[in-house]
N, C-alpha and C positions, 0 to 999 in steps of 0.2 A: 573701756566701754565702747570705743571706736572699733576694737577688734571683735568684740561680741557682735556688733552690729553688722560687720563685714561677713563673719561667718553665717549669720542668720540669711543674708542675702545669698550667699553660695549655697546655704541649705535649701532654700526655696527654689533657686535656680536649678539645682541638681533634681529636686523632687519634680519640679516642672518637666524637666528633661526625661525624667524616667517615665513619667506618664506619657509624654508624647512618643518616646521611642517604643514603649509597651504597645500603645495604641497601633502605631504604624506596623510593628511586628505582627499583632493579631490581625490587623486589617489585610496585610499581605498574605498571610497564611490563609485567611478566610477567602479572599479574592481568588487565590490560586485553586483551593477546593471548589469554591462556587463556579468559577469559570469551567472547571474541568467537567463538573456536573452539569452546568448548563449546556456546555457543547454536546455532551452525551445525549442529554434529554431532548435538545433540539434535533439532533440526528434521529433520535428515536421517533419523536413526533413527526418529522418530515417523511421517515419510512412508513409509518403508520398512516399518514396523510395520502401518500403515493399508493399505498395499499388499498385504502378505501376508494380513491379516485379511480384507480384501475378497475375495481370491482364494479363500481356504478357505470363506467364506460362499457365494460364488457357486457354487464346485465342489460343496459339500454340497447346495444346492438343485437344481443341474443333475443331479447324479448320482442323486438320488432319482427325478427326472423320467426320466432315462436307463434306470434300472434298471426302473421300472414299464413303460416302452415295450418294452424287451428281453424281459420277462418274459411280456407279452401276445403279442408276436410268436412267441416259443417255444412258447407255449400253443396258438396257432393253427397253428402249423407241426405239432405233434405231435398235434392234435385234442383236446386235453384240455378245450377249452371250445367251446360252440355259440354260435349267433348271440345268442341272448337273454343269455347269460351275458356275452359280449362287451361287449354294450351296457350292462349293469348294471355291470361293471367300469370301463368308460370313465367313466361318470357317477360312481361312487364315487371314482375317483382324482382327477378333475378338481374335485370338491366339497371334497376334502381339501387341495388345494392351491390357495391364494387367488390365487397369482402366475400359475397357468396361464391362456392365453387359449383354447386349443382342444385338445381330445383327441379323436382319431378315427381312422378306418381308410379308406384309399383302395384299392379292389380293382383288379386288373389287368383288362385287356379281355377280355370273355367270361367272367369270373368273377362270377356272381351268388349272394348269400348271403339275398336277400330275397324273400318271395313277392309283395311290392307290384309291381304291372306298371309302376310308374313310378319308384319310388325304391329306392336301395340305398345302403349303407354309412353306419353312424350316425356323426355327428360332434356333440360337445358343445362349445358355444361359451359363454364368459362374457361377457355383455353387461350393462353398468350393474350390475356386481357380482351378477348372477343368472345361473344356469346353464341354458342352452337347448339342446334337442334339434334338431338339423338333420339333413338328409339330402343325399346326393349323387345328382344324376340318374343313371340307368343308362347313358345314352348320353354322359356326360360322359367325354372321353378324358383319363385322368390323366397319359398320356406327354407332354402338352404342358407340364407343370409341370417345370422343371429339376431341383427337389429329388426329384421321384418317379423320373425317369430315372437320376440320379446314385445314389439309393439302391440301385435295382435293379442297377446296375452295379458300384458299389464297396462296397456294404454298409452296415451301420449307421453313421451319422455325424451331426454337428450341421451344419446348413445356414447359409447366409448370410442377412442380413436381406433382406426382400422385402415387396412390397405385394401384397395380394390384389385381385381384381376389384372394381370399384366397386360390383358388385351385393352384394358380401359385407357383412355386419353389422360386420366389422373393418376399417376403413378406413386404420388407421395401420400402420406397418411391423411386421412380426413375424419372429421367429426361432425354430427349433425343432429338435427332435431327430427323426430319421427311422430307422425300423428295418424291414427287409423280412421277410416270412414266406413260407413255401413250402408246397408240397403234395409229400410224400415219395412217389416212385414208384421203388421199388426203392432203387438208390443215387443216383438222380437227384433233384435238387431243383427243382421247378418253380415259378417265381415266382407268387405269388398277389395280392400287394398289399403295402401299406406301413402301418404304425402311425406316426402323427405326433402329437407333443405339442409345442405351440408356446406361445411367450410374445409378447405384444405388448410393444414396447420400452418403453412407459410403465409396465409392470408390472415390467420389469427395473429401471426408474428408482425405483419405489416399493421395491423390494427393498434396492437400495443405499442409498437415503435413510434407509431404517429402520435401517441400521447407525450413523448418526449419528457420521460419521468426524469426527476431530479434526484439522483442517488449517489452524487459524489464520483470520486475516482473508481472506487472498487465496488460500490453497490450495484446490485442487479435484481431483476424481478423474474419469477417464473409463475406459471399457471398449471394446476392439477386438474385432471379429470375426477370424477366422483370416486373412482377407484384408485387414485394415486399416480396415473400415467401423465408423463408431461405433455401437456397441450402447447405450452410455450416455454422456452427458456433461452437465455442469451446463448448458451452452447447449443447450436442447432442440431448437434449430433444426438443429444438427449431426446429430442422431438423426433428426428428421423428414425432412431432405434427404437422409439416408443418405450424408452426406460420408465421405470416406476419407482418412485421415490420411497415408497413403503418397502419395496424389495431392496433397494439400495441400503436403506437404514438398518434393516434386518440383517443383510449381509455383512455390513461394517460393525454389527452388533452395537449400533449406537442407540441405546435404549432411550435416551433422552428425546433425540430426534424423532424416533419411531412413535413415542407417545404424543409428541406436539403434533406430529402429521396425522395421526389417527384421530386425535381430538378435533383437528381442523375438519377432516373428512365428515366428521359426525355433526358439524355445523357450529362449532364453538370457535371463537376467536382464540388466538394464542401467541404468546412471545416468550423468547427464551435466549439465553447467551449460551452459545454452543462453541466447544474448541474442536477444531479440525486438525486431527493429528497429520494429514497430509500437507497442509499448508502452515501449520504451527500457529494459526491465528484464532483469537477469539472472534465469533461473528454473532450479530444480533438476528435473528429469525423473526419475522412476523408474518403471521397466517391469517387471511381474512376469507372466510367462506362466502359464496354468492348465494343469495337466497333462492335464486331462479332455478338453478340446476345442480347445486351442490358441489359447484367447482371451488377451488381454492386458489386464491392469489397470494403468492408469498413474495416477500421482499427481503433481501439479506444485504447487510453492509459489515464491513470489517470495523470491529471497535476501535483498532488502533488507529484508523484514518481520522476519527474525530477527537483523539486525545491531543493535549497540548503537544506542540512540536518542541524539540529539544532546546532550541534557543529561548522561547518564551517560558518553558518550565525553569531553565537554568537562571535566567534573569529575574524571575519573580521569587524564586527561593533564595538566591544570593542578597537581594534587597531586605527580604523579610528576616532573614538570619543575621543580617548585618545590623539591622534595627535592634534585634534581640541581643546581640553582643553589646551593643551601647547601653542597653537597659540594664544588663547584669554589671557592666562596669560602673554605671552610677549608682545603681543599688548597692554594690560593695562599697563605694566611698561613703555613702549616707550610712550605712550599717557600721562601718569601722570608723566613721567620723574622720576620715582621712584628710577632710578639708582643713582640720586643725593642724596638719602637716607634723604629726608625730612620726619619726623615722620608722618605728617598727610596723605601724600600720600602713604607712605609704609603701613600704617593702612588699606588704601583703597584697595592696591594690595593684602595685606594679606586676607582681607574679600572676595574678588573676587576669589581668588585662592581657598579658603576653600569652597566657594559656588560651584565653578565648579567642585572641587574634589568629592564633596558630590552629585552632579548632575550626574557625571559619575558612581558613586556607585549606585544611582536610576536607572539609565538606565540599568545597569547590573542586578540588580534585576528584573526589568520589562522583560527583555530578559529571564531570568530564569523561570519567572512566565508565559511566554507567551505561545501560542499554539504551541505545538509539533507536528512535521511531522513524524507521525508514518510509513507512507509508504516507506520511504527510508530506514529504519533500522528494520522494522518488516515484517513478510510475512502476512499482514493483509488480512483476507478473507471477501470479501465483495459480491461476487457472485460465481456461480458454475464454471464460466470460470476459475477463479483464483485457485480454488481447483484442477480442471482438469489439469491446468497447472503445479502447483506443484507437483502433484502426477504422472505426466508423466514419470519422470525418474524411478519410482518404478515400473511402467508397463512395461517399456523397459527392466529393469533388470530381472524381472521375465520371460519375453520373451525370452531373451538370455540365461536363465537357464532352458528353456523348461518347466518353470512352468506355472500353471494357473494364469490369471490375478488376482490381489488382489481383496478382497471384501470390499465394502464400507458399512458403517453403519451410516445412518443419526443420528446425536446425537445433542439434545437441553438442555439448561440449564436455569432456571429461579432462580435468587438469591433472597430470602427474607430479609435476614439479614446478616449483616457483622460486625465484631469486632476484632480491633487489641488487641489480648491478651497480646503479649509481643513484644519485638523489632523484633522477627523473626517468630512469630505464629500469624495466622488469624483465626478465627472461623466463618464458614458461615452456613447458613441453606437454604433450597430450594429445588428444583426439577430438576431431570436430567431425561430425556426420550430418547428412541431409537425407530428407526422403522425397521422392518425386513420384506422383501418382499418374499413372497411365491414363491418357484422355484429358488430364488437366494440365500437366507440365509439358506436353509434347512440344518440341522444338526450343525448349528453354535450355540455356547454357548450364552445365553442370559446375558448380565450384563456388568458392567465396573469396572475399578480399578482406584483409586485416589492414584498414586504412592507417592504423597508428604505428605500424611496423616501421623501425628505424630506416631500413633500406632492404632492398631486394636480397642482398647477401646475407641479412639477419633473419630471413624467413626461409624455412625449409619445409615444404609439403609433399608427402608422399602418400600415394594411395594405399591404404591398409586393407580395405575390403570392399567388395562391390557385388551385390547380388540381388535377385528379384524374388519377391515374396508375394504371390497373387498378382495384383496390379499395383504393387508398391516397389519402387527401385530404391535401395539403400546404399548410399555411398559413404565410406568412412575414410578420413586422411589422418595420418600422423603428422602432427606439426611441432615444429621448434621455431620459436620466434622470440625477438628482443622488441619489446612494444614501449613506445614513449607514454609517460604517465604524468598527469599533472597533480603531482603530490605536494601536500602542505605540511611543512614541518614547524609551523610557527607555534605550535602547542606542545612541543617536545618538553618533557618526555611522556605526556599525558595526550598523545595523538593516536588518531586513527589513519589507516592507510587504505583508501579505496581503490583497488586495483580493477581498472575497467578494460575488458577485452571487447573491443568494438568490432562487429561483424557486418560486412555488406555482402549481397549476393553478387556474383560475377556480372549479371545483368542488372546491375542496381539502377539503371535509368530506364525510362519507358523505351521498350524495344520497337524499332520501327516495323519489323515484321509481324509482332505480336500486338503492338498497340497497347501494351498493358504495363504497369508498374509491378516491381517484384519487391515483397517484403519477406523478411525473415521473422518466422514465429518459433517460440520455445517448443521443443519436441517433448511436452509433459509426458506422453505415454513412455518415454525411455527412462523415467525416473520414478522409483519406488515411493519416495517421498520428496515433495517439493519445499518442505519446511526449511526456511533460510537457516535456522540454527542447526540443522541436521547437516549441513554442508552439501547439499547436492551438486553432482558435477566435480567433486573433489576427491582424489585419492585419499582414503582414510590414513594412508602412512605419509601423507605430505607434511613436512616439517618446515617452518620458517624460522631461522635462527634469530632470537630476540623479539618474536612476534607471536601472537596467539590468533588463531583463526577465529572470527566471530560468526560471520554469515556468509552465504554465497546465495545469489539470486540472479534472475534474469530481470531486466527493465528495458523500457523504451527511453532513449533519449532524443529530443527533437532538435533538428538541425535545419538551418536555412543556408541555401547556396544562391549566389547571384549569377551563376553560369549554368549553361545547358550542357557542358562538357563536350561541346562540339558536335552534339547530336542535334540535327534539324528536326523540325517539326514536334519538339517536345516542349513541355512546360517547365518554367523555373521552380525550383524546389523550395517551398516554404513549410516549415514546421513538419518536416518529414521524419517519421519515427524510425530510429536506427536501433537495431537489437544489440544490447550490451550484457555481457555476463560479468557480474561484479563480485569481487571477493573482497571483504572487508576484515582487515586485521587490526588488532589492538596491541600496541607496545607492551611487552612485560616489563613492567616498572620495578620489581623487586630487586633485580641485579642492578639496576641504575640507582636505586636508592642506597645500596650498600657501596657502589663505587663512586657515587657523585655526592649524594646528600650527606653520607657519613663524614668524608674529610671536610666538607664546607662547614658542617655543624662543629667539627672539632676546631676549626679556624675562628669562628664566631665566639666559641666559649673561650678559647685561648686570648682573643681580643679583648674580651670582658675581664678575663683574669688579670691582664696587663692594666685595664683601668682601675680595677680594684686595687692593685699594690701600688699604682703609679704615684710617686711624689717628685719632688724636685731633685732628690739625690739619684732616683732611678729613671729619670725621663730620658737620658741617652740610651739606657738599655732598651726602653720602650721604642724609641726611634729606630733602633738596630732591628729589633723584632719585627716592627712593621716592614722595614725594607725586606726583610726575608720573607714574610708573608706575601708580599706583593709578587714575588717570583714564583711562589708555589702556587698562587691562585692563576697567574698568567699561563703557567705551564699545563694546569689542569684544564683551564678554558680552551687552549690550544688542542689539547687531546680531544676535547669534547667536538670541536669543529671538524676535526679529522674523522671522527666517528659519524657524526650526523650528515656530513656532506651537503649541508644546506647553506645557500647564499645568504638568505634573509637572516635576521637576528631572531632566535628561537627564544621561547619563554625561559628556559632554564639559564640562559646567558644573562638574564636580568638579575639572577642570584649572584653571579660574579660582579655585575656592575654595583650592586648594593654593598657588596663585601669591600671592593675598591673605595667606595664612599665612606664606609665606616672605618677602614683603615687610614684614609685621609682625615677623618674627624679625630680619631684617637692620636694620630700624629700632631694635629693642630693642638689638641689637648695638652700633649707632651711638651710642645714648643712653648706655649703659654705658660707652663709650669717653670720654664727655664727663664723666659724673658719677663714675665709678669707674675711672679709668685705671690703678689699681695692682691691679686684680683678677687674681688669678694665672691664671686661666681665659684672660683676654685676653693676658696677658703671655707665657705659655707658647709658645715658638717663634713669636712674632708672630701670635697668634691661630690657630695651626695647627690645633686641634681642630675649629673651625667651619669652617674651609676644607675640611678632609679629609672632613667628614661631610656636607657640602652636597649633593654629587651623590648619594651612595649613599642618603642618607635621603630626598632628593626622589623619587629613582626608586623606592625601597621603598614610599614612601607612595602614589605613583602606582599601583604594582603591588598593593598592598593593596586600593585603591579598585577597580581593574579586576577583581581576584579577586571581590570582593564583589558587583559588578554582573553579572558573567558566570558565576559559578560555579552 
């Protein structure tokens, strides 16, 4: 009776534990899924919010300008204002709006409003933040301008970006609103000219930059005109060169992007997840049309940036799977009624438990070897937009200090060979090149510094080529160097090695003669594909013995120095972005499994065999065998340490410590058989307890160590 009562208590305790562990497992998996979805949805909502807010701000600014132009055009048509009042109002309006570049009037041929024999039509321009009055020549035929002809034909509208003539004070692209005005002659309206108010695209950029959009590390915004030309983009070259997103999408044969952009240009909101073959990343595109002038505001962010980071993902899945393992163990005890302690059923539960613990270890290994999310914890540089965004604080800092903006030197690297010389040293050979632009980099020293090089004798730099193409000077050097690395071996053999090649410019500090800081930027133009998984900057024949190359990419690492390096009148460096070229390698574990895991597995199997056959008569033989195993395991561990060359205790060495411990336990078991053969623990079912708990306890101990290392 008492026995049945105890079994019932154990049964309900196991049943409760089953429910608790299953609930914890399901809660963990749900939390993992929900958190991932929530982060993604939050990022999408944020991007949509920023797109809408940007649209509203742009519309508010443009509507004000549009209303002013229409008011002046109507006043001219009705004759409410004269020439002098028109000029005064033009000046007043442009002075009130700091983003406007021009505000003026262009008369139709034969229409004259000025008494001057040479000049006609006042035009106010903002040049170097000051408003200047200009005039248009009387004999200047306005019909040669597309915006003028289109305005008289179709009425008031926003135009497309264009460049003025080279003689104009405004040399960059501009975009504006154009409103016609007339002379009323009965019921007929005779065209008299056009009121135009225009923005330079750099002023549009200032307007949007002032909004301080919150788009994370990799997100960026852009604005398209009604035919798809970039009015604003983080990469200023897209604006200066008047690139068109419709043409770019068509050229890349990106049908999904092309359809999305055309839909937005027709006035429909759109969003899509697009894969960029150049960067190898999935990006979310959000396009928000403006109602005022059919412009389109676009917001882009990399999906990988909002995914769970590697550590959070690993921790959540480890705990969830661990709860699931205990659920299945308790379930097997209940279904087999192993709590009645029938040897055959207990053996089955022991086997199931061992397999489940081993499976959990394998799952953790798989997570450790899985793809890593670099975007969340690295400042990976995949395009010029990210570079400009990460360097923006330095630009602002120099502006606040009344210094000239920093100089950027495009720099590229191509690695031909790589070798791990020791635990902390890597030898590399390859090419490094830089581009200098005439008129921008004049007076700047040519060259670079590798601050992590071991010594001067370990760096050999030889100029390989030097030529000038147009206004760009290109210099390439052949480099051989031994570079110090902060490599972590604690997860061996499931470890990654991030080889970092850190680069400074020769004029890494603010130059007294130039009064400017110098930063290196990736030379994206020199790489066909910047996708990290395509290994840009690495020779396709590059082979690392025992390692598999995973990714290569540029990134910025931020450094702080409490020295001015002896250069007077310079600022101390805080959070300075330094260009790094990263090569991520993953250890090839198959050969290690064969050479390391295999022999250790044989040892633990033979230890179990000795435990099974052990009795008082064979106890001395077991002791002798344990002594032999100790020497075998010690020699294997010494061989491992010679191979890894790490000073710290690595993950795989814990396997040896566990085996030492179990050799010790089996030795104690054999000694007890010799000195205390009548011990009930040994006599019960021929030492059944030790045999049954051998594998589950071994696997559980290895699992605990694995969780401790990788959690």
